[in-house]
C-alpha positions, -999 to +999 in steps of 0.1 A: +014-060-185+020-098-191+019-092-225+041-062-224+069-080-205+065-110-223+073-094-258+098-076-244+116-099-232+108-125-265+123-095-286+155-091-264+157-129-263+156-129-302+173-098-312+201-100-284+205-142-293+245-141-297+255-117-269+230-133-246+247-166-255+281-152-249+268-137-213+244-173-207+263-197-219+232-209-239+232-217-273+222-185-293+201-208-314+183-220-285+176-182-270+164-173-305+142-202-302+126-191-270+125-153-282+103-159-311+079-188-292+077-155-264+066-133-293+041-155-303+028-161-267+029-123-263+008-118-289-020-143-275-020-124-244-024-095-263-051-105-280-070-121-253-065-089-233-087-067-255-113-094-255-145-084-229-143-119-219-116-148-222-128-180-223-120-203-188-098-226-208-078-202-228-073-186-192-065-219-176-038-227-204-021-186-201-018-195-164-004-231-171+022-218-198+032-193-170+038-215-141+060-236-166+079-208-174+085-195-141+094-234-130+117-232-157+135-202-151+141-215-117+154-247-127+178-235-159+206-219-132+205-254-114+212-269-143+234-247-160 
């Protein structure tokens, strides 16, 4: 589920960067870069989801990146 949601968010940010830029007040270039990064992260998530066993280091890295995303999202409205 995380991989699919991340891919959809990345696609929306990448393709919709000009529209989202006007709506959110963020530069469209930044939104496109974030979108591309999310798509890469989604590919990592989906590739790991297909494995029978995920290495603990990879699982912890994914969890840390998810936490960083949530913290970043919470902080954005406060700084914008």
